Short mmCIF file of the C-alpha atoms (twelve columns), coordinates in Angstrom:
data_MODEL
# 
_entry.id   MODEL 
# 
loop_
_atom_site.group_PDB 
_atom_site.id 
_atom_site.type_symbol 
_atom_site.label_atom_id 
_atom_site.label_alt_id 
_atom_site.label_comp_id 
_atom_site.label_asym_id 
_atom_site.label_seq_id 
_atom_site.Cartn_x 
_atom_site.Cartn_y 
_atom_site.Cartn_z 
_atom_site.pdbx_PDB_model_num 
ATOM 1   C CA . MET A 1   14.713  8.852   -21.776 1 
ATOM 2   C CA . ALA A 2   15.954  10.009  -18.401 1 
ATOM 3   C CA . ASN A 3   17.551  7.724   -15.979 1 
ATOM 4   C CA . ASN A 4   15.628  6.625   -12.953 1 
ATOM 5   C CA . LYS A 5   17.440  8.257   -10.010 1 
ATOM 6   C CA . LYS A 6   15.367  6.389   -7.287  1 
ATOM 7   C CA . THR A 7   18.189  3.831   -6.739  1 
ATOM 8   C CA . GLU A 8   20.575  6.700   -5.702  1 
ATOM 9   C CA . PHE A 9   18.500  7.223   -2.531  1 
ATOM 10  C CA . PRO A 10  18.964  5.235   0.690   1 
ATOM 11  C CA . LYS A 11  17.122  1.924   0.611   1 
ATOM 12  C CA . GLU A 12  15.054  2.704   3.624   1 
ATOM 13  C CA . ASP A 13  13.747  5.876   1.810   1 
ATOM 14  C CA . GLN A 14  12.978  3.782   -1.260  1 
ATOM 15  C CA . LEU A 15  10.987  1.330   0.829   1 
ATOM 16  C CA . VAL A 16  8.906   3.969   2.431   1 
ATOM 17  C CA . SER A 17  8.259   5.584   -0.863  1 
ATOM 18  C CA . GLU A 18  6.903   2.247   -2.388  1 
ATOM 19  C CA . PHE A 19  4.697   1.596   0.557   1 
ATOM 20  C CA . THR A 20  3.274   5.222   0.434   1 
ATOM 21  C CA . LYS A 21  2.752   4.901   -3.376  1 
ATOM 22  C CA . LEU A 22  0.696   1.816   -2.739  1 
ATOM 23  C CA . LEU A 23  -1.455  3.736   -0.334  1 
ATOM 24  C CA . ALA A 24  -1.753  6.794   -2.389  1 
ATOM 25  C CA . HIS A 25  -5.241  5.807   -3.883  1 
ATOM 26  C CA . PRO A 26  -8.334  5.793   -1.911  1 
ATOM 27  C CA . ALA A 27  -9.460  2.644   -3.689  1 
ATOM 28  C CA . ARG A 28  -6.432  0.787   -2.429  1 
ATOM 29  C CA . LEU A 29  -7.205  1.828   1.039   1 
ATOM 30  C CA . ILE A 30  -10.828 0.553   0.746   1 
ATOM 31  C CA . ILE A 31  -9.562  -2.633  -0.820  1 
ATOM 32  C CA . LEU A 32  -7.363  -3.188  2.361   1 
ATOM 33  C CA . LYS A 33  -10.305 -2.465  4.664   1 
ATOM 34  C CA . VAL A 34  -12.601 -4.851  2.905   1 
ATOM 35  C CA . LEU A 35  -9.880  -7.588  2.948   1 
ATOM 36  C CA . ALA A 36  -9.263  -6.989  6.570   1 
ATOM 37  C CA . GLU A 37  -12.995 -7.195  7.513   1 
ATOM 38  C CA . ARG A 38  -13.716 -10.291 5.393   1 
ATOM 39  C CA . ARG A 39  -10.219 -12.091 5.864   1 
ATOM 40  C CA . SER A 40  -10.445 -13.190 2.221   1 
ATOM 41  C CA . CYS A 41  -12.383 -12.055 -0.706  1 
ATOM 42  C CA . VAL A 42  -12.977 -12.660 -4.373  1 
ATOM 43  C CA . CYS A 43  -12.521 -9.766  -6.741  1 
ATOM 44  C CA . GLY A 44  -16.217 -9.618  -7.565  1 
ATOM 45  C CA . GLU A 45  -17.087 -8.945  -4.017  1 
ATOM 46  C CA . ILE A 46  -14.649 -6.131  -3.909  1 
ATOM 47  C CA . VAL A 47  -15.990 -4.568  -7.133  1 
ATOM 48  C CA . GLU A 48  -19.425 -4.397  -5.402  1 
ATOM 49  C CA . VAL A 49  -18.208 -1.936  -2.762  1 
ATOM 50  C CA . LEU A 50  -16.200 0.295   -4.982  1 
ATOM 51  C CA . PRO A 51  -17.593 2.778   -7.609  1 
ATOM 52  C CA . LEU A 52  -15.029 1.497   -10.141 1 
ATOM 53  C CA . ALA A 53  -15.162 -0.870  -13.042 1 
ATOM 54  C CA . GLN A 54  -13.977 -4.407  -12.599 1 
ATOM 55  C CA . ALA A 55  -10.901 -3.799  -14.686 1 
ATOM 56  C CA . THR A 56  -9.900  -0.770  -12.610 1 
ATOM 57  C CA . VAL A 57  -10.278 -2.789  -9.256  1 
ATOM 58  C CA . SER A 58  -8.304  -5.629  -10.812 1 
ATOM 59  C CA . GLN A 59  -5.446  -3.096  -11.559 1 
ATOM 60  C CA . HIS A 60  -5.531  -1.911  -7.974  1 
ATOM 61  C CA . LEU A 61  -5.510  -5.432  -6.757  1 
ATOM 62  C CA . LYS A 62  -2.478  -6.178  -9.053  1 
ATOM 63  C CA . GLU A 63  -0.607  -3.167  -7.741  1 
ATOM 64  C CA . LEU A 64  -1.231  -4.228  -4.043  1 
ATOM 65  C CA . LYS A 65  -0.168  -7.704  -4.864  1 
ATOM 66  C CA . LEU A 66  3.065   -6.626  -6.638  1 
ATOM 67  C CA . GLY A 67  3.895   -4.298  -3.652  1 
ATOM 68  C CA . GLY A 68  3.449   -7.308  -1.254  1 
ATOM 69  C CA . LEU A 69  0.532   -5.945  0.811   1 
ATOM 70  C CA . ILE A 70  -1.786  -8.568  -0.456  1 
ATOM 71  C CA . LYS A 71  -1.563  -12.266 -1.593  1 
ATOM 72  C CA . GLY A 72  -3.850  -13.777 -4.208  1 
ATOM 73  C CA . GLU A 73  -4.618  -16.937 -6.036  1 
ATOM 74  C CA . ILE A 74  -6.633  -17.411 -9.335  1 
ATOM 75  C CA . GLU A 75  -8.978  -20.431 -9.318  1 
ATOM 76  C CA . GLY A 76  -10.771 -20.770 -12.604 1 
ATOM 77  C CA . ASN A 77  -12.785 -17.490 -13.052 1 
ATOM 78  C CA . LEU A 78  -12.372 -16.469 -9.393  1 
ATOM 79  C CA . SER A 79  -9.571  -14.633 -7.860  1 
ATOM 80  C CA . CYS A 80  -9.229  -14.862 -4.027  1 
ATOM 81  C CA . TYR A 81  -7.167  -12.348 -2.215  1 
ATOM 82  C CA . CYS A 82  -6.154  -11.640 1.424   1 
ATOM 83  C CA . ILE A 83  -3.785  -9.252  3.216   1 
ATOM 84  C CA . ASP A 84  -0.149  -10.278 3.675   1 
ATOM 85  C CA . TRP A 85  -0.169  -9.449  7.391   1 
ATOM 86  C CA . GLU A 86  3.625   -9.854  7.715   1 
ATOM 87  C CA . ASN A 87  4.256   -7.213  4.956   1 
ATOM 88  C CA . LEU A 88  1.694   -5.002  6.196   1 
ATOM 89  C CA . GLU A 89  3.251   -4.967  9.678   1 
ATOM 90  C CA . ARG A 90  6.668   -4.296  8.020   1 
ATOM 91  C CA . ALA A 91  5.213   -1.407  6.103   1 
ATOM 92  C CA . LYS A 92  3.704   -0.002  9.295   1 
ATOM 93  C CA . SER A 93  6.990   -0.292  11.240  1 
ATOM 94  C CA . GLU A 94  8.885   1.355   8.395   1 
ATOM 95  C CA . LEU A 95  6.295   4.321   8.175   1 
ATOM 96  C CA . ASP A 96  6.409   4.703   11.997  1 
ATOM 97  C CA . PHE A 97  10.181  4.684   11.965  1 
ATOM 98  C CA . TYR A 98  10.252  7.179   9.185   1 
ATOM 99  C CA . PHE A 99  7.849   9.713   10.792  1 
ATOM 100 C CA . SER A 100 9.646   9.321   14.216  1 
ATOM 101 C CA . GLN A 101 12.831  10.329  12.538  1 
ATOM 102 C CA . LEU A 102 11.194  13.406  11.031  1 
ATOM 103 C CA . ILE A 103 9.831   14.375  14.427  1 
ATOM 104 C CA . ASN A 104 13.161  13.930  16.141  1 
ATOM 105 C CA . LEU A 105 14.965  16.055  13.517  1 
ATOM 106 C CA . ARG A 106 12.995  19.046  14.470  1 
ATOM 107 C CA . SER A 107 15.401  21.711  15.927  1 
ATOM 108 C CA . ASP A 108 12.919  22.463  18.689  1 
ATOM 109 C CA . LYS A 109 9.418   21.258  19.541  1 
ATOM 110 C CA . LYS A 110 7.631   24.560  18.686  1 
ATOM 111 C CA . GLU A 111 6.301   25.533  15.325  1 
ATOM 112 C CA . ASN A 112 8.966   27.567  13.537  1 
ATOM 113 C CA . CYS A 113 7.502   27.641  10.025  1 
ATOM 114 C CA . CYS A 114 7.178   30.870  7.926   1 
# 
């Protein structure tokens, strides 16, 4: 098995990579929108707005929670989730900073692509 080389990259780039991976599926983007609109939500309500099976939605919720963009509690048969606003702000700041760096690295402000 090949070694994971991610750790050889700068920590800032690893962090941006993890945040973008969390946002790489449209279902996760919709989940974040639903949670932002409703302030909190049970898993069943999220399943109703997505064209996905409950198990698939649960997997996306798990990924968002592991990545720190949402928080959640399990109470009996219900799971309640909400956005972790502090971590979401951090992700936004990291992404803004990353893209600002790219723009600043351009040799000139004109397009010079092939």
